[in-house]
Backbone as XML, in Angstrom:
<?xml version="1.0"?>
<chain id="A" units="angstrom">
  <residue number="1" name="UNK">
    <atom name="N" x="123.071" y="73.672" z="131.040"/>
    <atom name="CA" x="122.938" y="73.422" z="132.438"/>
    <atom name="C" x="121.801" y="72.440" z="132.733"/>
  </residue>
  <residue number="2" name="UNK">
    <atom name="N" x="120.609" y="72.714" z="132.144"/>
    <atom name="CA" x="119.486" y="71.799" z="132.317"/>
    <atom name="C" x="119.265" y="71.010" z="131.043"/>
  </residue>
  <residue number="3" name="UNK">
    <atom name="N" x="118.905" y="69.765" z="131.193"/>
    <atom name="CA" x="118.635" y="68.941" z="130.037"/>
    <atom name="C" x="117.183" y="69.152" z="129.608"/>
  </residue>
  <residue number="4" name="UNK">
    <atom name="N" x="116.911" y="69.314" z="128.320"/>
    <atom name="CA" x="115.539" y="69.538" z="127.874"/>
    <atom name="C" x="114.662" y="68.291" z="128.095"/>
  </residue>
  <residue number="5" name="UNK">
    <atom name="N" x="113.368" y="68.510" z="128.302"/>
    <atom name="CA" x="112.423" y="67.408" z="128.503"/>
    <atom name="C" x="112.175" y="66.749" z="127.156"/>
  </residue>
  <residue number="6" name="UNK">
    <atom name="N" x="112.341" y="65.430" z="127.110"/>
    <atom name="CA" x="112.208" y="64.716" z="125.855"/>
    <atom name="C" x="110.950" y="63.864" z="125.785"/>
  </residue>
  <residue number="7" name="UNK">
    <atom name="N" x="110.241" y="63.748" z="126.887"/>
    <atom name="CA" x="109.029" y="62.919" z="126.889"/>
    <atom name="C" x="107.802" y="63.814" z="126.941"/>
  </residue>
  <residue number="8" name="UNK">
    <atom name="N" x="106.690" y="63.230" z="126.529"/>
    <atom name="CA" x="105.438" y="63.960" z="126.545"/>
    <atom name="C" x="104.983" y="64.156" z="127.988"/>
  </residue>
  <residue number="9" name="UNK">
    <atom name="N" x="104.448" y="65.300" z="128.300"/>
    <atom name="CA" x="104.021" y="65.610" z="129.660"/>
    <atom name="C" x="102.831" y="64.738" z="130.069"/>
  </residue>
  <residue number="10" name="UNK">
    <atom name="N" x="102.843" y="64.315" z="131.313"/>
    <atom name="CA" x="101.707" y="63.541" z="131.828"/>
    <atom name="C" x="100.519" y="64.451" z="132.103"/>
  </residue>
  <residue number="11" name="UNK">
    <atom name="N" x="100.739" y="65.751" z="132.041"/>
    <atom name="CA" x="99.680" y="66.715" z="132.317"/>
    <atom name="C" x="99.020" y="67.237" z="131.047"/>
  </residue>
  <residue number="12" name="UNK">
    <atom name="N" x="99.349" y="66.642" z="129.922"/>
    <atom name="CA" x="98.755" y="67.071" z="128.661"/>
    <atom name="C" x="97.270" y="66.729" z="128.660"/>
  </residue>
  <residue number="13" name="UNK">
    <atom name="N" x="96.473" y="67.563" z="128.018"/>
    <atom name="CA" x="95.035" y="67.340" z="127.928"/>
    <atom name="C" x="94.744" y="66.118" z="127.066"/>
  </residue>
  <residue number="14" name="UNK">
    <atom name="N" x="93.749" y="65.399" z="127.461"/>
    <atom name="CA" x="93.320" y="64.239" z="126.685"/>
    <atom name="C" x="92.632" y="64.711" z="125.418"/>
  </residue>
  <residue number="15" name="UNK">
    <atom name="N" x="92.555" y="63.831" z="124.481"/>
    <atom name="CA" x="91.856" y="64.131" z="123.246"/>
    <atom name="C" x="90.375" y="64.350" z="123.567"/>
  </residue>
  <residue number="16" name="UNK">
    <atom name="N" x="89.788" y="65.482" z="123.149"/>
    <atom name="CA" x="88.393" y="65.771" z="123.489"/>
    <atom name="C" x="87.406" y="64.724" z="122.980"/>
  </residue>
  <residue number="17" name="UNK">
    <atom name="N" x="87.800" y="63.923" z="122.030"/>
    <atom name="CA" x="86.908" y="62.909" z="121.502"/>
    <atom name="C" x="86.939" y="61.614" z="122.294"/>
  </residue>
  <residue number="18" name="UNK">
    <atom name="N" x="87.727" y="61.566" z="123.377"/>
    <atom name="CA" x="87.893" y="60.330" z="124.128"/>
    <atom name="C" x="86.711" y="59.973" z="125.021"/>
  </residue>
  <residue number="19" name="UNK">
    <atom name="N" x="85.902" y="60.938" z="125.419"/>
    <atom name="CA" x="84.799" y="60.632" z="126.320"/>
    <atom name="C" x="83.605" y="61.509" z="125.969"/>
  </residue>
  <residue number="20" name="UNK">
    <atom name="N" x="82.401" y="61.027" z="126.280"/>
    <atom name="CA" x="81.199" y="61.800" z="125.932"/>
    <atom name="C" x="81.055" y="63.018" z="126.849"/>
  </residue>
  <residue number="21" name="UNK">
    <atom name="N" x="80.524" y="64.062" z="126.307"/>
    <atom name="CA" x="80.301" y="65.281" z="127.065"/>
    <atom name="C" x="78.806" y="65.533" z="127.197"/>
  </residue>
  <residue number="22" name="UNK">
    <atom name="N" x="78.418" y="66.132" z="128.325"/>
    <atom name="CA" x="77.040" y="66.551" z="128.505"/>
    <atom name="C" x="77.015" y="68.064" z="128.544"/>
  </residue>
  <residue number="23" name="UNK">
    <atom name="N" x="75.901" y="68.603" z="128.133"/>
    <atom name="CA" x="75.753" y="70.052" z="128.203"/>
    <atom name="C" x="75.461" y="70.449" z="129.652"/>
  </residue>
  <residue number="24" name="UNK">
    <atom name="N" x="75.570" y="71.716" z="129.936"/>
    <atom name="CA" x="75.277" y="72.224" z="131.273"/>
    <atom name="C" x="73.823" y="71.924" z="131.644"/>
  </residue>
  <residue number="25" name="UNK">
    <atom name="N" x="72.912" y="72.069" z="130.690"/>
    <atom name="CA" x="71.502" y="71.810" z="130.937"/>
    <atom name="C" x="71.254" y="70.348" z="131.288"/>
  </residue>
  <residue number="26" name="UNK">
    <atom name="N" x="71.942" y="69.441" z="130.582"/>
    <atom name="CA" x="71.792" y="68.016" z="130.892"/>
    <atom name="C" x="72.313" y="67.698" z="132.296"/>
  </residue>
  <residue number="27" name="UNK">
    <atom name="N" x="73.434" y="68.293" z="132.664"/>
    <atom name="CA" x="73.981" y="68.083" z="134.008"/>
    <atom name="C" x="73.030" y="68.601" z="135.074"/>
  </residue>
  <residue number="28" name="UNK">
    <atom name="N" x="72.443" y="69.769" z="134.846"/>
    <atom name="CA" x="71.503" y="70.331" z="135.806"/>
    <atom name="C" x="70.233" y="69.490" z="135.894"/>
  </residue>
  <residue number="29" name="UNK">
    <atom name="N" x="69.782" y="68.950" z="134.768"/>
    <atom name="CA" x="68.619" y="68.050" z="134.784"/>
    <atom name="C" x="68.896" y="66.828" z="135.646"/>
  </residue>
  <residue number="30" name="UNK">
    <atom name="N" x="70.079" y="66.255" z="135.500"/>
    <atom name="CA" x="70.455" y="65.068" z="136.268"/>
    <atom name="C" x="70.516" y="65.405" z="137.753"/>
  </residue>
  <residue number="31" name="UNK">
    <atom name="N" x="71.131" y="66.544" z="138.091"/>
    <atom name="CA" x="71.208" y="66.952" z="139.496"/>
    <atom name="C" x="69.828" y="67.199" z="140.087"/>
  </residue>
  <residue number="32" name="UNK">
    <atom name="N" x="68.992" y="67.923" z="139.357"/>
    <atom name="CA" x="67.654" y="68.243" z="139.859"/>
    <atom name="C" x="66.828" y="66.981" z="140.045"/>
  </residue>
  <residue number="33" name="UNK">
    <atom name="N" x="66.892" y="66.070" z="139.087"/>
    <atom name="CA" x="66.157" y="64.810" z="139.212"/>
    <atom name="C" x="66.645" y="64.024" z="140.425"/>
  </residue>
  <residue number="34" name="UNK">
    <atom name="N" x="67.938" y="64.034" z="140.683"/>
    <atom name="CA" x="68.486" y="63.329" z="141.842"/>
    <atom name="C" x="68.011" y="63.921" z="143.155"/>
  </residue>
  <residue number="35" name="UNK">
    <atom name="N" x="68.033" y="65.256" z="143.266"/>
    <atom name="CA" x="67.566" y="65.901" z="144.496"/>
    <atom name="C" x="66.074" y="65.653" z="144.707"/>
  </residue>
  <residue number="36" name="UNK">
    <atom name="N" x="65.301" y="65.745" z="143.631"/>
    <atom name="CA" x="63.861" y="65.509" z="143.758"/>
    <atom name="C" x="63.555" y="64.050" z="144.086"/>
  </residue>
  <residue number="37" name="UNK">
    <atom name="N" x="64.327" y="63.129" z="143.535"/>
    <atom name="CA" x="64.116" y="61.715" z="143.850"/>
    <atom name="C" x="64.419" y="61.433" z="145.322"/>
  </residue>
  <residue number="38" name="UNK">
    <atom name="N" x="65.459" y="62.059" z="145.857"/>
    <atom name="CA" x="65.768" y="61.902" z="147.280"/>
    <atom name="C" x="64.664" y="62.523" z="148.135"/>
  </residue>
  <residue number="39" name="UNK">
    <atom name="N" x="64.165" y="63.689" z="147.712"/>
    <atom name="CA" x="63.045" y="64.323" z="148.422"/>
    <atom name="C" x="61.806" y="63.435" z="148.357"/>
  </residue>
  <residue number="40" name="UNK">
    <atom name="N" x="61.602" y="62.784" z="147.249"/>
    <atom name="CA" x="60.468" y="61.875" z="147.096"/>
    <atom name="C" x="60.553" y="60.721" z="148.086"/>
  </residue>
  <residue number="41" name="UNK">
    <atom name="N" x="61.738" y="60.165" z="148.271"/>
    <atom name="CA" x="61.904" y="59.052" z="149.206"/>
    <atom name="C" x="61.536" y="59.479" z="150.633"/>
  </residue>
  <residue number="42" name="UNK">
    <atom name="N" x="61.985" y="60.656" z="151.031"/>
    <atom name="CA" x="61.675" y="61.149" z="152.377"/>
    <atom name="C" x="60.192" y="61.483" z="152.476"/>
  </residue>
  <residue number="43" name="UNK">
    <atom name="N" x="59.631" y="62.063" z="151.431"/>
    <atom name="CA" x="58.207" y="62.412" z="151.414"/>
    <atom name="C" x="57.348" y="61.161" z="151.532"/>
  </residue>
  <residue number="44" name="UNK">
    <atom name="N" x="57.722" y="60.114" z="150.810"/>
    <atom name="CA" x="56.987" y="58.852" z="150.908"/>
    <atom name="C" x="57.100" y="58.269" z="152.307"/>
  </residue>
  <residue number="45" name="UNK">
    <atom name="N" x="58.271" y="58.386" z="152.908"/>
    <atom name="CA" x="58.443" y="57.859" z="154.252"/>
    <atom name="C" x="57.592" y="58.618" z="155.274"/>
  </residue>
  <residue number="46" name="UNK">
    <atom name="N" x="57.380" y="59.893" z="155.029"/>
    <atom name="CA" x="56.520" y="60.684" z="155.905"/>
    <atom name="C" x="55.034" y="60.418" z="155.655"/>
  </residue>
  <residue number="47" name="UNK">
    <atom name="N" x="54.736" y="59.704" z="154.585"/>
    <atom name="CA" x="53.348" y="59.376" z="154.279"/>
    <atom name="C" x="52.596" y="60.510" z="153.602"/>
  </residue>
  <residue number="48" name="UNK">
    <atom name="N" x="53.309" y="61.355" z="152.884"/>
    <atom name="CA" x="52.705" y="62.504" z="152.211"/>
    <atom name="C" x="52.429" y="62.138" z="150.756"/>
  </residue>
  <residue number="49" name="UNK">
    <atom name="N" x="51.372" y="61.359" z="150.526"/>
    <atom name="CA" x="51.092" y="60.770" z="149.224"/>
    <atom name="C" x="50.841" y="61.758" z="148.107"/>
  </residue>
  <residue number="50" name="UNK">
    <atom name="N" x="49.983" y="62.753" z="148.320"/>
    <atom name="CA" x="49.648" y="63.705" z="147.259"/>
    <atom name="C" x="50.865" y="64.520" z="146.842"/>
  </residue>
  <residue number="51" name="UNK">
    <atom name="N" x="51.627" y="64.994" z="147.803"/>
    <atom name="CA" x="52.849" y="65.741" z="147.500"/>
    <atom name="C" x="53.854" y="64.820" z="146.813"/>
  </residue>
  <residue number="52" name="UNK">
    <atom name="N" x="53.943" y="63.581" z="147.268"/>
    <atom name="CA" x="54.836" y="62.612" z="146.645"/>
    <atom name="C" x="54.514" y="62.401" z="145.179"/>
  </residue>
  <residue number="53" name="UNK">
    <atom name="N" x="53.227" y="62.385" z="144.858"/>
    <atom name="CA" x="52.829" y="62.220" z="143.457"/>
    <atom name="C" x="53.270" y="63.416" z="142.615"/>
  </residue>
  <residue number="54" name="UNK">
    <atom name="N" x="53.170" y="64.621" z="143.169"/>
    <atom name="CA" x="53.615" y="65.818" z="142.442"/>
    <atom name="C" x="55.125" y="65.779" z="142.215"/>
  </residue>
  <residue number="55" name="UNK">
    <atom name="N" x="55.871" y="65.357" z="143.228"/>
    <atom name="CA" x="57.330" y="65.258" z="143.083"/>
    <atom name="C" x="57.677" y="64.180" z="142.063"/>
  </residue>
  <residue number="56" name="UNK">
    <atom name="N" x="56.980" y="63.051" z="142.127"/>
    <atom name="CA" x="57.229" y="61.955" z="141.183"/>
    <atom name="C" x="56.973" y="62.403" z="139.749"/>
  </residue>
  <residue number="57" name="UNK">
    <atom name="N" x="55.959" y="63.239" z="139.537"/>
    <atom name="CA" x="55.690" y="63.755" z="138.191"/>
    <atom name="C" x="56.854" y="64.592" z="137.673"/>
  </residue>
  <residue number="58" name="UNK">
    <atom name="N" x="57.453" y="65.401" z="138.553"/>
    <atom name="CA" x="58.593" y="66.221" z="138.150"/>
    <atom name="C" x="59.818" y="65.351" z="137.831"/>
  </residue>
  <residue number="59" name="UNK">
    <atom name="N" x="60.043" y="64.338" z="138.660"/>
    <atom name="CA" x="61.174" y="63.429" z="138.408"/>
    <atom name="C" x="60.978" y="62.707" z="137.080"/>
  </residue>
  <residue number="60" name="UNK">
    <atom name="N" x="59.754" y="62.246" z="136.828"/>
    <atom name="CA" x="59.467" y="61.556" z="135.563"/>
    <atom name="C" x="59.671" y="62.485" z="134.372"/>
  </residue>
  <residue number="61" name="UNK">
    <atom name="N" x="59.299" y="63.745" z="134.520"/>
    <atom name="CA" x="59.487" y="64.713" z="133.438"/>
    <atom name="C" x="60.968" y="64.906" z="133.143"/>
  </residue>
  <residue number="62" name="UNK">
    <atom name="N" x="61.784" y="64.971" z="134.186"/>
    <atom name="CA" x="63.218" y="65.209" z="134.000"/>
    <atom name="C" x="63.957" y="63.972" z="133.496"/>
  </residue>
  <residue number="63" name="UNK">
    <atom name="N" x="63.589" y="62.812" z="133.995"/>
    <atom name="CA" x="64.299" y="61.577" z="133.630"/>
    <atom name="C" x="63.704" y="60.867" z="132.422"/>
  </residue>
  <residue number="64" name="UNK">
    <atom name="N" x="62.440" y="61.109" z="132.172"/>
    <atom name="CA" x="61.776" y="60.414" z="131.082"/>
    <atom name="C" x="61.151" y="59.093" z="131.502"/>
  </residue>
  <residue number="65" name="UNK">
    <atom name="N" x="61.355" y="58.684" z="132.731"/>
    <atom name="CA" x="60.750" y="57.469" z="133.268"/>
    <atom name="C" x="60.267" y="57.745" z="134.697"/>
  </residue>
  <residue number="66" name="UNK">
    <atom name="N" x="59.231" y="57.049" z="135.125"/>
    <atom name="CA" x="58.757" y="57.272" z="136.498"/>
    <atom name="C" x="59.785" y="56.780" z="137.516"/>
  </residue>
  <residue number="67" name="UNK">
    <atom name="N" x="59.882" y="57.469" z="138.649"/>
    <atom name="CA" x="60.870" y="57.079" z="139.664"/>
    <atom name="C" x="60.398" y="55.890" z="140.493"/>
  </residue>
  <residue number="68" name="UNK">
    <atom name="N" x="61.349" y="55.239" z="141.121"/>
    <atom name="CA" x="61.012" y="54.188" z="142.081"/>
    <atom name="C" x="60.460" y="54.864" z="143.324"/>
  </residue>
  <residue number="69" name="UNK">
    <atom name="N" x="59.431" y="54.277" z="143.907"/>
    <atom name="CA" x="58.819" y="54.855" z="145.102"/>
    <atom name="C" x="59.284" y="54.090" z="146.321"/>
  </residue>
  <residue number="70" name="UNK">
    <atom name="N" x="59.313" y="54.788" z="147.444"/>
    <atom name="CA" x="59.747" y="54.218" z="148.714"/>
    <atom name="C" x="58.720" y="53.186" z="149.171"/>
  </residue>
  <residue number="71" name="UNK">
    <atom name="N" x="59.157" y="51.962" z="149.424"/>
    <atom name="CA" x="58.241" y="50.860" z="149.709"/>
    <atom name="C" x="57.753" y="50.821" z="151.154"/>
  </residue>
  <residue number="72" name="UNK">
    <atom name="N" x="58.608" y="51.129" z="152.098"/>
    <atom name="CA" x="58.203" y="50.994" z="153.492"/>
    <atom name="C" x="58.720" y="52.118" z="154.352"/>
  </residue>
  <residue number="73" name="UNK">
    <atom name="N" x="58.248" y="52.118" z="155.570"/>
    <atom name="CA" x="58.661" y="53.148" z="156.516"/>
    <atom name="C" x="59.680" y="52.586" z="157.485"/>
  </residue>
  <residue number="74" name="UNK">
    <atom name="N" x="60.522" y="53.477" z="157.975"/>
    <atom name="CA" x="61.493" y="53.111" z="158.988"/>
    <atom name="C" x="61.058" y="53.730" z="160.308"/>
  </residue>
  <residue number="75" name="UNK">
    <atom name="N" x="61.861" y="53.534" z="161.314"/>
    <atom name="CA" x="61.525" y="54.113" z="162.612"/>
    <atom name="C" x="62.238" y="55.450" z="162.844"/>
  </residue>
  <residue number="76" name="UNK">
    <atom name="N" x="62.657" y="56.110" z="161.765"/>
    <atom name="CA" x="63.294" y="57.425" z="161.872"/>
    <atom name="C" x="62.265" y="58.427" z="162.384"/>
  </residue>
  <residue number="77" name="UNK">
    <atom name="N" x="62.639" y="59.233" z="163.361"/>
    <atom name="CA" x="61.691" y="60.229" z="163.888"/>
    <atom name="C" x="61.238" y="61.211" z="162.805"/>
  </residue>
  <residue number="78" name="UNK">
    <atom name="N" x="59.993" y="61.637" z="162.909"/>
    <atom name="CA" x="59.428" y="62.549" z="161.910"/>
    <atom name="C" x="60.206" y="63.857" z="161.836"/>
  </residue>
  <residue number="79" name="UNK">
    <atom name="N" x="60.675" y="64.346" z="162.979"/>
    <atom name="CA" x="61.429" y="65.605" z="162.982"/>
    <atom name="C" x="62.701" y="65.489" z="162.134"/>
  </residue>
  <residue number="80" name="UNK">
    <atom name="N" x="63.408" y="64.388" z="162.257"/>
    <atom name="CA" x="64.620" y="64.169" z="161.464"/>
    <atom name="C" x="64.287" y="64.081" z="159.975"/>
  </residue>
  <residue number="81" name="UNK">
    <atom name="N" x="63.173" y="63.436" z="159.659"/>
    <atom name="CA" x="62.763" y="63.336" z="158.253"/>
    <atom name="C" x="62.385" y="64.699" z="157.690"/>
  </residue>
  <residue number="82" name="UNK">
    <atom name="N" x="61.696" y="65.513" z="158.487"/>
    <atom name="CA" x="61.331" y="66.860" z="158.022"/>
    <atom name="C" x="62.577" y="67.712" z="157.804"/>
  </residue>
  <residue number="83" name="UNK">
    <atom name="N" x="63.551" y="67.572" z="158.682"/>
    <atom name="CA" x="64.796" y="68.328" z="158.497"/>
    <atom name="C" x="65.523" y="67.887" z="157.229"/>
  </residue>
  <residue number="84" name="UNK">
    <atom name="N" x="65.567" y="66.579" z="157.002"/>
    <atom name="CA" x="66.213" y="66.064" z="155.794"/>
    <atom name="C" x="65.466" y="66.534" z="154.543"/>
  </residue>
  <residue number="85" name="UNK">
    <atom name="N" x="64.142" y="66.476" z="154.588"/>
    <atom name="CA" x="63.339" y="66.912" z="153.446"/>
    <atom name="C" x="63.521" y="68.400" z="153.184"/>
  </residue>
  <residue number="86" name="UNK">
    <atom name="N" x="63.625" y="69.192" z="154.239"/>
    <atom name="CA" x="63.847" y="70.634" z="154.077"/>
    <atom name="C" x="65.178" y="70.892" z="153.370"/>
  </residue>
  <residue number="87" name="UNK">
    <atom name="N" x="66.213" y="70.193" z="153.784"/>
    <atom name="CA" x="67.530" y="70.364" z="153.151"/>
    <atom name="C" x="67.498" y="69.926" z="151.688"/>
  </residue>
  <residue number="88" name="UNK">
    <atom name="N" x="66.850" y="68.816" z="151.406"/>
    <atom name="CA" x="66.768" y="68.331" z="150.026"/>
    <atom name="C" x="65.959" y="69.277" z="149.152"/>
  </residue>
  <residue number="89" name="UNK">
    <atom name="N" x="64.872" y="69.810" z="149.696"/>
    <atom name="CA" x="64.059" y="70.763" z="148.937"/>
    <atom name="C" x="64.868" y="72.024" z="148.651"/>
  </residue>
  <residue number="90" name="UNK">
    <atom name="N" x="65.712" y="72.434" z="149.596"/>
    <atom name="CA" x="66.574" y="73.592" z="149.372"/>
    <atom name="C" x="67.560" y="73.359" z="148.252"/>
  </residue>
  <residue number="91" name="UNK">
    <atom name="N" x="68.148" y="72.179" z="148.226"/>
    <atom name="CA" x="69.089" y="71.858" z="147.143"/>
    <atom name="C" x="68.370" y="71.829" z="145.795"/>
  </residue>
  <residue number="92" name="UNK">
    <atom name="N" x="67.183" y="71.233" z="145.789"/>
    <atom name="CA" x="66.405" y="71.177" z="144.547"/>
    <atom name="C" x="66.037" y="72.582" z="144.086"/>
  </residue>
  <residue number="93" name="UNK">
    <atom name="N" x="65.706" y="73.461" z="145.028"/>
    <atom name="CA" x="65.359" y="74.834" z="144.676"/>
    <atom name="C" x="66.536" y="75.560" z="144.032"/>
  </residue>
  <residue number="94" name="UNK">
    <atom name="N" x="67.724" y="75.377" z="144.560"/>
    <atom name="CA" x="68.907" y="76.036" z="144.000"/>
    <atom name="C" x="69.148" y="75.566" z="142.570"/>
  </residue>
  <residue number="95" name="UNK">
    <atom name="N" x="69.076" y="74.271" z="142.337"/>
    <atom name="CA" x="69.322" y="73.744" z="140.988"/>
    <atom name="C" x="68.199" y="74.149" z="140.043"/>
  </residue>
  <residue number="96" name="UNK">
    <atom name="N" x="66.955" y="74.094" z="140.520"/>
    <atom name="CA" x="65.818" y="74.483" z="139.674"/>
    <atom name="C" x="65.921" y="75.946" z="139.273"/>
  </residue>
  <residue number="97" name="UNK">
    <atom name="N" x="66.354" y="76.789" z="140.198"/>
    <atom name="CA" x="66.513" y="78.209" z="139.881"/>
    <atom name="C" x="67.632" y="78.422" z="138.864"/>
  </residue>
  <residue number="98" name="UNK">
    <atom name="N" x="68.716" y="77.666" z="138.991"/>
    <atom name="CA" x="69.828" y="77.854" z="138.059"/>
    <atom name="C" x="69.504" y="77.354" z="136.659"/>
  </residue>
  <residue number="99" name="UNK">
    <atom name="N" x="68.572" y="76.428" z="136.541"/>
    <atom name="CA" x="68.189" y="75.969" z="135.201"/>
    <atom name="C" x="66.882" y="76.587" z="134.737"/>
  </residue>
  <residue number="100" name="UNK">
    <atom name="N" x="66.348" y="77.541" z="135.553"/>
    <atom name="CA" x="65.128" y="78.280" z="135.225"/>
    <atom name="C" x="63.934" y="77.355" z="135.021"/>
  </residue>
  <residue number="101" name="UNK">
    <atom name="N" x="63.803" y="76.359" z="135.891"/>
    <atom name="CA" x="62.678" y="75.431" z="135.857"/>
    <atom name="C" x="61.657" y="75.908" z="136.888"/>
  </residue>
  <residue number="102" name="UNK">
    <atom name="N" x="60.690" y="76.672" z="136.427"/>
    <atom name="CA" x="59.725" y="77.301" z="137.323"/>
    <atom name="C" x="58.887" y="76.286" z="138.080"/>
  </residue>
  <residue number="103" name="UNK">
    <atom name="N" x="58.416" y="75.260" z="137.418"/>
    <atom name="CA" x="57.554" y="74.276" z="138.068"/>
    <atom name="C" x="58.285" y="73.567" z="139.211"/>
  </residue>
  <residue number="104" name="UNK">
    <atom name="N" x="59.502" y="73.145" z="138.965"/>
    <atom name="CA" x="60.278" y="72.465" z="140.003"/>
    <atom name="C" x="60.659" y="73.430" z="141.122"/>
  </residue>
  <residue number="105" name="UNK">
    <atom name="N" x="60.957" y="74.677" z="140.776"/>
    <atom name="CA" x="61.319" y="75.671" z="141.795"/>
    <atom name="C" x="60.142" y="75.963" z="142.711"/>
  </residue>
  <residue number="106" name="UNK">
    <atom name="N" x="58.951" y="76.107" z="142.152"/>
    <atom name="CA" x="57.757" y="76.356" z="142.965"/>
    <atom name="C" x="57.490" y="75.173" z="143.880"/>
  </residue>
  <residue number="107" name="UNK">
    <atom name="N" x="57.569" y="73.965" z="143.344"/>
    <atom name="CA" x="57.344" y="72.771" z="144.147"/>
    <atom name="C" x="58.359" y="72.673" z="145.279"/>
  </residue>
  <residue number="108" name="UNK">
    <atom name="N" x="59.625" y="72.924" z="144.994"/>
    <atom name="CA" x="60.664" y="72.859" z="146.018"/>
    <atom name="C" x="60.451" y="73.925" z="147.087"/>
  </residue>
  <residue number="109" name="UNK">
    <atom name="N" x="60.080" y="75.130" z="146.677"/>
    <atom name="CA" x="59.837" y="76.201" z="147.649"/>
    <atom name="C" x="58.642" y="75.869" z="148.537"/>
  </residue>
  <residue number="110" name="UNK">
    <atom name="N" x="57.598" y="75.306" z="147.958"/>
    <atom name="CA" x="56.433" y="74.891" z="148.759"/>
    <atom name="C" x="56.828" y="73.833" z="149.778"/>
  </residue>
  <residue number="111" name="UNK">
    <atom name="N" x="57.684" y="72.908" z="149.361"/>
    <atom name="CA" x="58.110" y="71.854" z="150.282"/>
    <atom name="C" x="58.999" y="72.403" z="151.390"/>
  </residue>
  <residue number="112" name="UNK">
    <atom name="N" x="59.840" y="73.370" z="151.056"/>
    <atom name="CA" x="60.642" y="73.997" z="152.101"/>
    <atom name="C" x="59.737" y="74.658" z="153.131"/>
  </residue>
  <residue number="113" name="UNK">
    <atom name="N" x="58.709" y="75.376" z="152.667"/>
    <atom name="CA" x="57.771" y="76.026" z="153.584"/>
    <atom name="C" x="57.027" y="75.006" z="154.444"/>
  </residue>
  <residue number="114" name="UNK">
    <atom name="N" x="56.566" y="73.935" z="153.813"/>
    <atom name="CA" x="55.812" y="72.917" z="154.550"/>
    <atom name="C" x="56.671" y="72.240" z="155.613"/>
  </residue>
  <residue number="115" name="UNK">
    <atom name="N" x="57.897" y="71.928" z="155.267"/>
    <atom name="CA" x="58.762" y="71.243" z="156.232"/>
    <atom name="C" x="59.267" y="72.208" z="157.308"/>
  </residue>
  <residue number="116" name="UNK">
    <atom name="N" x="59.429" y="73.477" z="156.960"/>
    <atom name="CA" x="59.765" y="74.474" z="157.980"/>
    <atom name="C" x="58.641" y="74.567" z="158.999"/>
  </residue>
  <residue number="117" name="UNK">
    <atom name="N" x="57.404" y="74.590" z="158.519"/>
    <atom name="CA" x="56.251" y="74.639" z="159.426"/>
    <atom name="C" x="56.204" y="73.406" z="160.313"/>
  </residue>
  <residue number="118" name="UNK">
    <atom name="N" x="56.501" y="72.249" z="159.739"/>
    <atom name="CA" x="56.484" y="71.007" z="160.522"/>
    <atom name="C" x="57.587" y="71.009" z="161.573"/>
  </residue>
  <residue number="119" name="UNK">
    <atom name="N" x="58.747" y="71.510" z="161.222"/>
    <atom name="CA" x="59.861" y="71.581" z="162.173"/>
    <atom name="C" x="59.527" y="72.555" z="163.295"/>
  </residue>
  <residue number="120" name="UNK">
    <atom name="N" x="58.963" y="73.696" z="162.928"/>
    <atom name="CA" x="58.586" y="74.690" z="163.924"/>
    <atom name="C" x="57.533" y="74.129" z="164.873"/>
  </residue>
  <residue number="121" name="UNK">
    <atom name="N" x="56.557" y="73.445" z="164.327"/>
    <atom name="CA" x="55.505" y="72.845" z="165.142"/>
    <atom name="C" x="56.084" y="71.799" z="166.087"/>
  </residue>
  <residue number="122" name="UNK">
    <atom name="N" x="57.010" y="71.003" z="165.591"/>
    <atom name="CA" x="57.579" y="69.924" z="166.402"/>
    <atom name="C" x="58.499" y="70.448" z="167.490"/>
  </residue>
  <residue number="123" name="UNK">
    <atom name="N" x="59.152" y="71.568" z="167.250"/>
    <atom name="CA" x="60.108" y="72.071" z="168.233"/>
    <atom name="C" x="59.507" y="73.120" z="169.164"/>
  </residue>
  <residue number="124" name="UNK">
    <atom name="N" x="58.263" y="73.525" z="168.925"/>
    <atom name="CA" x="57.587" y="74.479" z="169.797"/>
    <atom name="C" x="57.027" y="73.729" z="170.996"/>
  </residue>
  <residue number="125" name="UNK">
    <atom name="N" x="57.363" y="74.167" z="172.203"/>
    <atom name="CA" x="56.840" y="73.484" z="173.391"/>
    <atom name="C" x="55.310" y="73.537" z="173.427"/>
  </residue>
  <residue number="126" name="UNK">
    <atom name="N" x="54.719" y="72.399" z="173.736"/>
    <atom name="CA" x="53.265" y="72.308" z="173.844"/>
    <atom name="C" x="52.549" y="72.130" z="172.524"/>
  </residue>
  <residue number="127" name="UNK">
    <atom name="N" x="53.298" y="71.995" z="171.413"/>
    <atom name="CA" x="52.657" y="71.797" z="170.111"/>
    <atom name="C" x="52.122" y="70.384" z="170.019"/>
  </residue>
  <residue number="128" name="UNK">
    <atom name="N" x="50.965" y="70.217" z="169.402"/>
    <atom name="CA" x="50.409" y="68.871" z="169.268"/>
    <atom name="C" x="51.294" y="67.999" z="168.355"/>
  </residue>
  <residue number="129" name="UNK">
    <atom name="N" x="51.654" y="66.845" z="168.839"/>
    <atom name="CA" x="52.545" y="65.944" z="168.084"/>
    <atom name="C" x="51.885" y="65.411" z="166.825"/>
  </residue>
  <residue number="130" name="UNK">
    <atom name="N" x="50.558" y="65.361" z="166.783"/>
    <atom name="CA" x="49.856" y="64.799" z="165.627"/>
    <atom name="C" x="50.037" y="65.644" z="164.374"/>
  </residue>
  <residue number="131" name="UNK">
    <atom name="N" x="50.381" y="66.921" z="164.507"/>
    <atom name="CA" x="50.575" y="67.782" z="163.357"/>
    <atom name="C" x="51.877" y="67.538" z="162.627"/>
  </residue>
  <residue number="132" name="UNK">
    <atom name="N" x="52.846" y="66.993" z="163.307"/>
    <atom name="CA" x="54.187" y="66.831" z="162.737"/>
    <atom name="C" x="54.166" y="65.946" z="161.504"/>
  </residue>
  <residue number="133" name="UNK">
    <atom name="N" x="53.491" y="64.820" z="161.531"/>
    <atom name="CA" x="53.469" y="63.919" z="160.391"/>
    <atom name="C" x="52.317" y="64.181" z="159.449"/>
  </residue>
  <residue number="134" name="UNK">
    <atom name="N" x="51.470" y="65.180" z="159.739"/>
    <atom name="CA" x="50.258" y="65.397" z="158.969"/>
    <atom name="C" x="50.479" y="66.178" z="157.690"/>
  </residue>
  <residue number="135" name="UNK">
    <atom name="N" x="51.643" y="66.774" z="157.520"/>
    <atom name="CA" x="51.848" y="67.585" z="156.324"/>
    <atom name="C" x="51.787" y="66.744" z="155.127"/>
  </residue>
</chain>
């Protein structure tokens, strides 16, 4: 009734030797370095030099080379930058925790706390505006 299939399936698995594989740890290192590098760019834009240096050290440790630093500032409001930095620090914290990188996890958690404080200060009525960019 049905004719048998005579051709090789297009859904067959490729030969495992066809492409390079990375270990789970290598993938997590790449992800963590990417999240920290993005956090570094926002941190540099906020003018947080000392914290930026700590983040840059972590990125250099993960990548083996120092990261590119943010050259100039834009006119993005500080509140938007703090929100972006908070989200990036959260992502870095999740990846750092999954790869059991204590140093990166502590740094990411500290940054989440710092940016939460900055967001709270900026959104609280009557809060001094000078504190928002001072972190």
